[in-house]
C-alpha positions in Angstrom: -66.5 -51.0 37.3 -67.8 -47.4 37.4 -69.8 -46.3 40.4 -72.3 -43.4 40.2 -72.4 -41.3 43.4 -75.8 -39.6 43.7 -75.4 -36.7 46.1 -71.7 -36.4 45.5 -71.6 -32.8 46.6 -73.0 -33.5 50.0 -70.8 -34.0 53.1 -70.8 -37.8 52.9 -70.7 -37.8 49.1 -67.5 -35.7 49.1 -65.9 -38.1 51.6 -66.8 -41.1 49.4 -65.3 -39.4 46.4 -62.1 -38.4 48.2 -61.6 -41.8 49.9 -62.6 -43.8 46.8 -60.5 -41.9 44.4 -57.5 -42.4 46.7 -58.2 -46.1 46.5 -58.2 -45.9 42.7 -61.9 -46.6 42.3 -63.7 -45.5 39.1 -66.2 -43.0 40.5 -68.6 -40.7 38.7 -70.1 -38.0 40.9 -73.5 -36.6 40.1 -73.8 -32.9 40.8 -76.7 -30.4 40.3 -74.9 -27.7 38.4 -71.7 -26.9 36.5 -70.4 -24.7 39.4 -69.9 -27.9 41.5 -67.9 -29.8 38.9 -64.5 -28.3 39.7 -64.7 -28.9 43.4 -65.5 -32.6 42.7 -62.7 -32.9 40.2 -60.3 -31.6 42.9 -61.2 -34.7 44.9 -60.1 -36.9 42.0 -63.6 -37.7 40.8 -65.2 -37.2 37.4 -68.5 -35.4 37.4 -71.8 -35.5 35.5 -74.3 -32.7 35.8 -77.8 -33.9 36.3 -80.8 -32.9 38.4 -82.3 -35.5 40.7 -85.6 -33.7 40.5 -85.5 -33.7 36.7 -83.9 -35.8 34.0 -80.8 -37.8 35.0 -80.9 -41.1 33.1 -77.8 -40.1 31.2 -75.8 -40.3 34.4 -76.2 -44.1 34.4 -74.4 -44.6 31.1 -71.5 -47.0 31.6 -72.3 -47.4 35.3 -72.3 -50.8 37.2 -73.0 -49.7 40.8 -74.8 -46.8 42.4 -74.6 -45.0 45.7 -77.6 -42.9 46.8 -76.5 -40.4 49.5 -78.6 -37.5 48.3 -80.7 -35.5 50.8 -82.8 -32.4 50.8 -81.0 -31.0 53.8 -82.2 -30.1 57.3 -83.5 -26.7 56.4 -86.1 -27.6 53.7 -89.8 -28.3 54.0 -91.6 -31.6 53.8 -92.4 -31.1 50.1 -88.7 -30.9 49.2 -87.9 -33.9 51.4 -90.4 -36.0 49.6 -89.1 -34.8 46.2 -85.5 -35.7 46.9 -85.3 -38.3 49.6 -88.3 -40.3 48.3 -89.2 -39.5 44.8 -85.6 -39.0 43.7 -84.6 -42.3 45.3 -87.4 -44.1 43.6 -86.4 -42.7 40.2 -82.8 -43.8 40.9 -83.9 -47.3 41.8 -86.1 -47.6 38.7 -83.2 -46.3 36.5 -80.9 -48.8 38.2 -83.3 -51.6 37.3 -83.5 -50.5 33.7 -79.7 -50.4 33.5 -79.1 -53.7 35.2 -77.1 -52.2 38.1 -75.2 -54.8 40.0 -75.3 -53.1 43.4 -77.3 -50.2 44.8 -76.0 -48.8 48.2 -78.7 -46.7 49.9 -77.7 -44.3 52.7 -80.8 -44.3 54.9 -81.2 -43.3 58.6 -81.1 -45.2 61.9 -84.6 -46.1 63.1 -86.2 -45.4 59.7 -88.4 -48.5 60.3 -90.2 -46.5 63.0 -90.8 -43.1 61.3 -93.7 -41.9 63.4 -91.6 -42.3 66.6 -90.0 -39.1 65.4 -93.2 -37.1 64.9 -93.5 -34.2 64.3 -90.0 -32.8 63.9 -88.4 -35.1 61.4 -91.2 -37.5 60.6 -91.4 -36.5 56.9 -87.7 -37.2 56.5 -88.0 -40.6 58.3 -91.1 -41.5 56.3 -89.3 -40.7 53.1 -86.4 -42.9 54.1 -88.6 -45.8 55.1 -90.6 -45.7 51.9 -87.4 -45.5 49.8 -85.9 -48.4 51.7 -89.0 -50.5 51.2 -89.2 -49.7 47.5 -85.6 -50.8 47.1 -86.2 -54.0 49.0 -88.8 -55.2 46.5 -87.2 -53.7 43.4 -85.1 -56.8 42.5 -82.0 -54.5 42.3 -79.2 -56.0 44.4 -78.8 -53.7 47.4 -77.2 -52.8 50.7 -79.0 -50.3 53.0 -76.9 -48.5 55.4 -78.7 -46.7 58.3 -76.3 -44.4 60.2 -77.1 -42.7 63.4 -76.6 -39.1 64.3 -73.8 -37.8 62.0 -70.7 -36.2 63.5 -67.5 -34.6 62.0 -65.2 -36.7 64.3 -62.3 -38.4 62.6 -63.1 -41.9 61.3 -62.0 -44.7 63.5 -62.5 -47.5 61.0 -64.7 -49.2 63.5 -68.5 -49.4 63.9 -71.3 -51.3 65.5 -74.5 -52.7 64.1 -76.0 -53.2 67.6 -76.2 -50.9 70.6 -78.1 -50.4 73.8 -81.1 -48.2 73.7 -79.5 -45.8 76.1 -76.2 -45.6 74.2 -75.1 -42.7 72.1 -76.4 -43.4 68.6 -73.7 -41.4 66.7 -71.3 -42.1 63.9 -68.7 -40.0 62.1 -69.3 -39.2 58.5 -65.8 -40.6 57.7 -66.9 -43.9 59.1 -70.1 -43.8 57.0 -68.1 -43.1 53.9 -65.7 -46.0 54.7 -68.8 -48.3 55.1 -70.1 -47.2 51.7 -66.8 -48.0 50.0 -66.5 -51.4 51.8 -70.1 -52.3 50.8 -69.3 -51.5 47.2 -66.3 -53.8 47.3 -68.5 -56.7 48.7 -71.0 -58.8 46.8 -74.5 -58.3 48.4 -76.4 -61.4 49.2 -79.9 -61.7 47.6 -82.2 -60.1 48.7 -79.6 -57.8 50.2 -79.2 -56.5 53.7 -79.9 -53.5 55.9 -77.4 -52.5 58.5 -77.8 -50.1 61.4 -74.5 -48.2 61.9 -73.1 -46.3 64.9 -69.5 -45.8 66.0 -68.2 -49.0 67.8 -65.5 -51.6 68.0 -66.0 -53.8 64.9 -63.7 -53.3 62.0 -65.5 -52.0 58.9 -63.3 -54.3 56.7 -64.4 -57.3 58.7 -68.1 -56.3 58.7 -68.2 -56.2 54.9 -65.8 -59.1 54.3 
């Protein structure tokens, strides 16, 4: 089963490609331009060049599962955030529906259900994530929504938590997020799917997605 990684050139996307390829998974990384192809191939992943803000239907050929981990980045304006994190996600969901995708894994954000609590600094980002999550929930595409907290570059522990005290550190390593994505892909999502908050913790990722 081939899995399309949308956002393969991002920090988490590259980790997914590296870890998944090491596990022998059939991954296809979607990148924006040809200059990014060689770096992805060095991770052991085949690449397809397609633009999330343009035409990318061809990237879904022969694909059974999809990971959406694309993002506009922290240095772009609200307009770019809406184009990538919301409109791009909606287009990917619609394309998944047309192709009968078996499992769509969405990388969202912790507390996306309360976007205005983050006004004004990252409210556009959180609003885009909430809207994309809600669109996926009613799309009839089998899904898992992962909502990681503040991302760090700490080594992955292989352990996370889906619950936490309001005063606790809401952080998670990117390596742990990538491991959760791969574990979710290996599981069969229950209809109508599930959404999981994720921070570093004490629960085995393998057990969480078993």
